[in-house]
N, C-alpha and C positions, 0 to 999 in steps of 0.2 A: 575658760570657764569663769563666769562672774562670781565674785565673793560678796557675802553679806553677813553682818552680825545681827542676830535677832535677840532682843531682850526676852528671856524665857522664864516662865514661872511654873509651867506645867498645866496652866489653866486653859480654858477653852480658846480664848483669843490668841494667846501666844502659841498654842499648839496649832491652831488654824494657820497662823502666819508662817510657822515653821513648815507645815505641809505645803503651803502655797509655793514657797521658794524651793523646797526640795523637789517637788514635781516639775519644776521648771529648770531643773539641773543646775541650780546655783550651788556653789560650795558654801554651806551654811555653818556659821560659828554661833552656837547658842550661848547666851551669857545670862547667868543669874546673879543679881546684885543683892547682897545681904545688907539690910538696914538695921538689924538688931531687934526685929519684932519677935514677940513670944511664939508666934505660929510658924516661924521659919523652918524649924526642924521637920515638921510635917509637910510643909510646902516643898522642901528640898527632896524629901522621900518621894513625893508624888512626881516632881519634876524628873527625878532619875528614872522612875518607872516609864513615864511617857517618853523620855529620851531613849531608853533601851528599846522600846517598841519601834520608834522611828529608825534607830540605828540598825536594827535587824533587817530593815527593808530598803534603806537608802545609804549607799556607800559614800555619798557626797555630804553626809552629816559629820562634822568634825566633833571633837571632844567637848563636853559641856564645861564651860568655864564658870567658876564661882568666885566672885570678888566681893570684898567688903567695902562698903561705901565709907569714905573718910572725908570729912570737911576740914579744910585747912584755913579757910577764911570765908567771909561772907560772899565773896565774888568768885571763888574758885573751889573746885572739888578734885579729889584724886582717888583713884582706885588702886588697891593693892594688887600684887601679882596674882595671876590666875591659879586657882587650885583645880586641877583636872581630875576627873573621875574615870 
């Protein structure tokens, strides 16, 4: 089975991309990256609802990873450990 990571916010585009790969039997790892925006709490709530909908229908959907964006230098970035729900 092929594997893929999908940047996921729970919005229309990322949900459509998630569905695209799930219906083609990919092992899908959804990833939400936190940037510290004020609306993230609401966006994460929506992403979890959409995730739960897909998870009930597709066993090839892995746990939703939530990572915090951290900039270490102008040329490199690093993500913290995954928080799983």
